[in-house]
N, C-alpha and C positions, 0 to 999 in steps of 0.2 A: 947095353943100351947106348943108342947114339944120341949125341948132343948137337944142337944147332945153335950157332952163335949169331945173335942179331945185335948189332951195335954194342958189342962187348958183353953181352949177357948170354949166358948159356942157358938154353931151355932144353929140357929133355924131350927127345922125340919118341913118342910112343906110337905103337901101332894102333890103328883104329880097330877096336874090337866092338863091333855092333852086335847087339843081341839079336837073335833071330826073331824077326817080326813077320807077320803075314803081309803078303803083298797088298792085300786090300787095305790094311791099316796104315801102310806106309804113305799112302796118298793123303791121308787125313792129318798128318803131323807135319810140322815145319820147324825150322831151326830158329832160335832166338839168339841175337848177338849178345856177347858178354860185355855189357856196357861198362861194368866196373873195371874189368881188365884193360879195356881200351883206354879208359880215362887214366888209369894208373900208369900205363906205359907211354901215354902221350900221343899215340897214333892209333889208327884203326887198321886192323888187318883186313886185307882185301878178301882173303879166303882163310878163314880160321877153321880148324877142325871141329866138326860137329860132335858134340857130346850127347850121349843118350840121356843125360839129366836135364838137358836144356831143350828137349823136344816137347812140342804140344800139338794138339790137333789143330788142323787148319779150319778156319771158319769159312762159311760161304761168302762169296763176293769179296774175298780177299781181306776181310776184317779180322782183327785179332781180338779175341775175347778169352776171358778166363773161365774156367769151369764154374757153373752156378753153385752157390752154396747150398748145403743141405737144408731143405725147409724145416722150420721149427714151428711148433704150436704156439699161438699167441697166448701170452700170459694175461689171464682175466684180471689180475690185480692191477695191471697197468691200465686197462680200459676204464677203470673206475675214475680215473682222472679226466674223463671226457667232460667237455664244458656243458653238455646237455644234462648230465647227471650231477654236476657239482653245484646245484642250486639248493641252498638250505632254506629252512622255514622263515628265517628272518627276511631273506630277499623276497619270498612270496608275500609275506605280510606287508613288506614295504611297497611292493608293486600294487597290491590290493588297496592299500591306504592311499597311494597316489592316484589310482584310478577312481576311487570313491570321492576323493577330494576334487578331482577334475570334473566328475559328473555332478557333484553338488554345486560347484561354481557355475557349471553350464546351466543347470536348472535354475539357479538363482538369477543368473543373467536373463534367461528367458522369461522368468516370472516378473522380473523388474521391468522388462520391456513391455510385457503384456499389461501389467498394471499401469504403466506409464501411458500406454495407448488407451486404456479404459478409464483413465482418471477423469476426463471430462464427461463421458456418458454416466459414470457412477455419480459424479457430483450433480449432474442434471436430474438423475433419478431420485437422489436423496432430497433435492430441492422440491421436486414435485410431490413426494410423499409428505414432506413437512407442510407444504402449502395446502394440500388436500386435507390433511389432518386439522390444520387451523381452521379452514373454511367449514369443515364438517362440524367442528365444535361450535363455531360461531352460528352456523345454521341451526343446530340443535338448540342453542340458547335463544336465538331469535324466535324459533318455532314455539318454544315454551312461553316466551314473554308475550308474543303477539297472538297467542291462541284465541283470545276473545274476538279478534277481528274476523275469524272464520265464521262466526255466527251471523254476521251481516250478510244481507242478500248480495249475491254476485261474487263473494269471496270464498264461499264454501267449495266451489268447483275449481278453484285455482290449484296449481301444483304445490303452492306453499301450504295449503290446508289439506292436502291429500294425506290419508293415514299411512303411517310407516309400518310396513309388515316386517316382522322378524321371523326368521326361520326357526322352527322348533329345534331344540338341542337333540343331537343324535343320541340314541340310547347307548349306554355303556356296554361294551362287549365283555363277556366273562373272561377272567384270566385263569380260572381253574374250575373244575367240575365238582358238583355235590349231588350225585345221583341219589344217594339215600334220602336226602331231604326232599328232592323233587318227586321221587316216587311216593313218598309218604303223603305229600300234599295232593298229588293226583289221586291216589287210591282213596284217601279219606273223603275228599270232596265229591268225587264222581260216584262213589258208592251211595252217598246220600241222594245225589241227583238222580241216579238210576232208580232208586226206590220211589222217589217222588214222581218220576216220569211215568211210572205205571199208573199212579193215581191221576196224573194229568191226562193221559190218554182216555181213561174212563170218564173223567170230567168233561172232556171235549165231546164225547158221545152223549152225555147227559144234557149238556148245553144244546147240542143239536136237537135232541128230542124236545127240549123246552122251546126251542125256536119253532119247531113244527106245531107244537100245541098252541103257541101264541098266534101263529098264523091262522089256525082254526078259530081262535078267540076273536080275531079281527072280523071274520065273517059274521059272527054273532053280534058284534057291536054294530055293524053296519045295518042290521035289520032290527035293532033295538029301538026303544022309544026315548033314548037319551037325547037331551037337548043339545048336548055337545058331542054327539056321537062321531062326527067327522074329526073333531080334534082328538078324541080318544082313539079312534082308529089310526090316525096319523101317528100318535105317540106310540101305539102298539107296533106299528110298522117300523118305526125307528128303533124300538126296543128289539124287534125281531132281527133287524139288520145288524145291530150291535151284538146280539147273541150269536149270529152267524160269524161275524168277524172274531168274536172272542173264542168260539170253538175252533176256528182255523188257527188262531194265534196259539192256543193251547196245544194243538197238534204240531204246529211248527216248533214250538218250544221243546216238546218231547223228542221230535226228530233231530233238532239241533243238539240236544244233550247226547242222544245216541250217536250222532255223527261225530261229535267231539271226542267221545270215548273211542270210537273206531280209529279216528285220526291219530290220537295219542298212542294207542296200541300199535299202530303201524309204524310210527316214528320211533318208539322205543324198541320195537322188534328190529327195525333197520339199524339202530345204534348198536344193539347187542350183536347182531351178525357182523357188522362192520368191525367191531372191536375183536371179535373172535377170529375173523379172517385175518386181521393184522397180526394177532398173536400166533396163529397157527401157520403163518406164511413160512415156507421153507427158507432156511438161512443160506445165503450164498457167501462166497469168500469176501465180497465187499461188505456185506452186512456184519460179518464177524468183527472187522476192524473198525466199524463205526462206533465211536464212543458217545454219539449223541442219540442212540437208539431210544433211550428212555425219554428224551425230550420229544421225539417223534410220536411215541405212544401217548404221552400227555397231551400233545397238541391235537391228536385225533380224538381223544376222549373229550377234550374241551370243545372241539368243533361240533361233535354230535350232541353234547350237552347244550350248546347254544342253539342248535336246530330244534331240539326238543322243547326248550324254553320258549323259543319264538313260536313254534306250532301251538303250544299250550296257551300262550298269551293271545294269539289270534282267535283261537276257538273260544276262549273265555270272553273275549270282546263280543263275538257274534252271539253267544248265548245270552250274555247280559243285555245286549240290544233287543233280542227277541223277548226276553222276560219283561223288559220295560214296555215294549209294545203290547204284550198281553195284559200287563197291569193297567196300561192306558185304556184298553178296550173294556176291562172290568170296571174301571172308574166311570166310563161313559155308560155302561150298562146299569150301574147303580144310579147314576144321575137320571137316566130315563125312567127308571122305576120310581124314583122320588117324584118326578114330574107327573107320572100317571097317578100316583097316589093322591096328589093334590087335586088333580082334575076330577077324578072319580069321587073323592070325598066331598067336593062341592056339589057334584051331581046327585049323589044319593048318600044320605047320612047313615043308612042301614048297613052299608058295606063296612067291614072292619077297618079300623084305622091302622092296623098292623100291616105295614107295607110288605112284609115277607109273605103274607097270605092274601095279598091284594088280588092277584090274578085268579087264584082259586075261588075267592069269594065272588069275583066278577063273573067267573064261569057259572057258578051256582045261581047267581042272580039272573043271568041271562038265559037260564034254562038248560045249561049244559048237562045237568044231571037228570033231565026228563027222559021219559021212555022213548020219545021219537028220535032222540039222538043218542041212544044208549051206546052206540058203537064208539062214541067219543068219550065215554066215561073214564077211560084210562088217562085222558088229558087232565082230569081233575087232580089225580095224584101227582102228575108231573108238575102242574102249576103250583100245587101246594109245596112241592120240594124245590121250586126254582130258587127260592131264597137260600136254601141250604146249599144248592149247587153253586150259587154265586159266592157264598162265603167260603166254601171249600176251595173253589178255584182261586179266590183271592189269597187264601192261606197258602195254597200250593205255589202260586207264582211268587208271593212274598218270601216264602222259605227258600225257593230256588234262587231268587235274586240275592237274598242275604248270604247264602252259601257261596255264590259266585263272587260277590263283592269281597267276602272274607278270603276266598282263594286268590283273588286279584291282589289283595294286600299282602298275602303271604308270598306271592310271586315277586312283588316289588321288593319286599324285604330280602328275598333270596337273591334277586338280581343285583341289589346294592352290595350284598355280602360277597358274592363271587366276583364282583367287579373290582374289589380291593385286592391287594397282593395277598397271596396265600401265606398263612403262617405255618411255622414248622409243625405245630401240633395238629393242624387241620389237614395234613396231607393224607389222602385216602388211597389205599392200594387199588390196583386195577381189578383185582378179584372181588373186592367189596362193591365196586361200581357194577360189575357184571351180575353179582348176586342180587343186588337191589333192583336192577332193571328186570331181571327174570322174575323175581317175586312180585313186582308191580304188575308185570304182564299177566301173570297167572291170576292175580286177584281181580284185575279189571276184566279179563276175558271170562272168568267164571261168573262175575257179577253181571256182566252184559248178557250172558246166556240165561241166567235166572230171571233177569228183568224181562226178557222177551217172553219167557214162558208165562210169567205172571201177567204180563200185558195181554197175551192171547186169552188166558182164562178170564180176565176181567171183561174183555170185549164180548166173549161168548156169554158171560153172565148177563151183561146189559142187554144184549140183543136177544136174549131168551133162547139161545141155542142149547141143545142138549150137551151136557158135559160128559166126558169120558171118565169112567171110574179108574 
């Protein structure tokens, strides 16, 4: 081995032994200077031998770079320290608390500004209300104190003396339903009214026949030798007119009762089908999660109950009014009969003083039972029975009126009871409501059908039509 001496230092000279490399790879490697050796010797060799351990690949554009490290998979445990995921519940609660506090302070400031701006308008409105209340109280006191002044001429037409009208209080709406009680009242009352309406229809025909017989009696009076035949004829005509009005009133009363029953049956049938449709409605996903479904059913039943009560009250009012009109016509008929009795009693003492047989005796006296007018002999029986018809009609109307007034009182009691809050023991299941409505419908429908059959038979009997066996 040869040695080379540089400035007194012997360095061994070795042959360059390069490993065999491909010609293609040789261009991609470059020599790196041994900086540590140059610093240790104090100078830099211009041309140092290249060592195979100090060679590396050349980079493009003449840059020196080291081989890239082998990529490693990121550790997920290190990513947990990310600032986006390092927020705990305390920080969230603190942020929510701060946001809510700021929002509350903002709303409070806005409300304070609004009320500050409305301070004067509110004060003015309160002042007007107080002043109007004071003046209203003073005006009411003065009106009561100086009421006698209104009796003087000229003051009664002033605004100070004008009557004060008060609006009637609104009826209380029901808060819960009681169909069992309602259907019981309906069935009990209208069954009686339907039975009496059959007699009422027959009585209206009897009164009509009495009206026609009295018209024939007027013709006999006009050709009689009565001194006051004109007055008697006029009284008989008035009696005939009242008999006609009474017959029509009795017919209208029977029709009103039948119409009321039909209307109530229709309303109850509608209520029953409405409740059934609501209960049988197919359930959806939204209906299943509704916890207020029971309240919806209760409100529906209460609404149908209110409609049924309103319909019943309206029909009762109309039937009561018609019954009062019929009773008024019967009173007028009775009064005309009394007047006729007084006139004829002064005219001829031989006529019976019994007013119920007055017209029949008058017919006999005037020759109504003679041979030449034998075709009118049927009128004698009619005139004899006119007192009985009148009393029966009065009893019929009075009974109907009494039943209707009793029903009206029951309805008022029921309305007041259902207007109060429902007690725990008074809660009625939906099934009970439906059974009560159905039972009431069946009773009224069957009774209405039977009443029509009886009315038809009664009319045939009065008119003398042949009856079917």
